C-alpha positions in Angstrom: 35.5 -40.3 -63.8 37.4 -37.1 -64.4 37.1 -34.5 -61.6 35.3 -36.9 -59.2 37.2 -38.6 -56.5 36.3 -41.3 -54.0 36.0 -40.4 -50.3 35.2 -42.2 -47.1 32.1 -41.1 -45.3 34.1 -39.4 -42.6 36.4 -37.3 -44.8 34.4 -34.1 -45.2 31.2 -32.3 -43.9 28.2 -33.0 -46.1 26.1 -30.2 -47.7 23.0 -29.4 -45.8 19.4 -29.1 -47.2 19.6 -25.3 -47.4 22.8 -25.4 -49.5 21.3 -28.1 -51.9 18.1 -26.0 -52.3 20.2 -22.9 -53.0 22.1 -24.7 -55.7 18.9 -25.8 -57.4 17.7 -22.1 -57.4 21.0 -21.0 -58.9 20.8 -23.7 -61.6 17.2 -22.7 -62.5 18.2 -19.0 -62.6 21.2 -19.8 -64.9 19.0 -21.8 -67.2 16.4 -19.1 -67.5 18.9 -16.4 -68.0 21.3 -18.2 -70.3 18.9 -20.5 -72.3 15.2 -19.8 -72.0 15.2 -16.0 -72.2 17.5 -15.8 -75.3 15.7 -18.7 -77.0 12.3 -17.1 -76.4 13.5 -13.8 -77.7 15.0 -15.3 -80.9 12.0 -17.6 -81.6 9.3 -15.2 -80.7 6.5 -15.5 -83.2 8.5 -17.7 -85.7 7.8 -21.1 -84.1 4.4 -22.4 -82.9 4.5 -22.9 -79.1 3.7 -26.4 -77.9 3.6 -26.3 -74.1 4.1 -30.1 -73.7 7.0 -30.2 -76.1 8.7 -27.3 -74.3 8.2 -28.8 -70.8 9.4 -32.3 -72.0 12.5 -30.7 -73.6 13.3 -28.8 -70.4 12.9 -31.8 -68.2 15.2 -33.9 -70.5 17.7 -31.0 -70.7 17.6 -30.5 -66.9 18.3 -34.2 -66.2 21.1 -34.4 -68.8 22.7 -31.2 -67.5 22.6 -32.4 -63.8 23.8 -35.9 -64.7 26.7 -34.7 -67.0 27.9 -31.9 -64.6 27.9 -34.3 -61.6 29.4 -37.2 -63.5 32.2 -35.4 -65.3 33.0 -32.4 -63.1 31.6 -33.2 -59.7 29.2 -30.3 -59.5 26.7 -28.2 -61.6 27.3 -24.5 -61.8 24.7 -23.9 -59.1 26.3 -26.5 -56.8 29.7 -24.7 -57.3 28.1 -21.4 -56.4 26.4 -22.8 -53.3 29.8 -24.3 -52.2 29.5 -28.0 -52.6 30.4 -30.8 -55.0 29.4 -34.4 -55.5 32.0 -37.0 -54.6 32.0 -40.8 -54.9 32.0 -42.8 -51.7 34.1 -45.9 -51.3 31.0 -48.0 -50.7 30.2 -49.0 -54.3 29.8 -48.0 -57.9 28.4 -44.5 -58.2 25.1 -44.0 -60.0 24.9 -40.4 -61.0 21.8 -40.7 -63.2 19.8 -42.3 -60.3 21.2 -39.6 -58.0 19.6 -36.9 -60.1 16.2 -38.8 -60.4 16.1 -39.7 -56.7 17.1 -36.1 -55.7 14.3 -34.5 -57.6 11.7 -37.1 -56.4 12.8 -36.1 -52.9 12.5 -32.4 -53.9 8.9 -32.9 -55.0 8.2 -34.0 -51.5 10.7 -31.6 -50.0 9.2 -30.7 -46.6 8.1 -34.3 -45.7 11.4 -35.6 -47.1 13.5 -33.4 -45.0 11.4 -33.9 -41.9 10.9 -37.7 -42.1 13.9 -38.8 -44.2 16.3 -40.9 -42.2 19.6 -39.2 -42.2 22.5 -39.3 -40.0 23.9 -36.2 -38.3 26.2 -35.6 -41.3 23.3 -34.6 -43.7 23.8 -37.8 -45.7 20.3 -38.5 -47.3 18.9 -41.7 -48.6 19.6 -40.8 -52.2 23.3 -40.2 -51.3 23.6 -43.7 -49.8 21.7 -45.5 -52.5 23.8 -44.0 -55.3 27.2 -44.2 -53.5 27.7 -40.5 -53.7 27.9 -37.7 -51.3 27.4 -33.9 -51.4 30.4 -32.4 -49.7 31.0 -28.8 -48.8 33.8 -27.0 -50.6 33.6 -23.9 -48.4 31.8 -22.8 -45.2 
């Protein structure tokens, strides 16, 4: 696991919900500006538009991007801009793919998740614990 190190749960402060949401917005913005906008400009009128195929491709790309960036470098571009990275805890084998899936399932139910999700005072959410990873601040 290049770029990703193991930490104990007491080593660093965890990233809060605001920082995690901010990273998601950065990532979405980067994808729109760097991929969707140029692709739409280049393909305008030359390729028939199939809404389901485009949405499916975006979902697959998004999951692959998040998984690969967290697995191999410890953070996506948005997470780096928001000031945190994903570290492996010493409690078990990390599951980066499930971390991405669980994180976005929780995001779909964001308000109830953040209100009713059992978390300790260190902002360690259930998907952090289940996947043996932790979102740790890299700056204040």
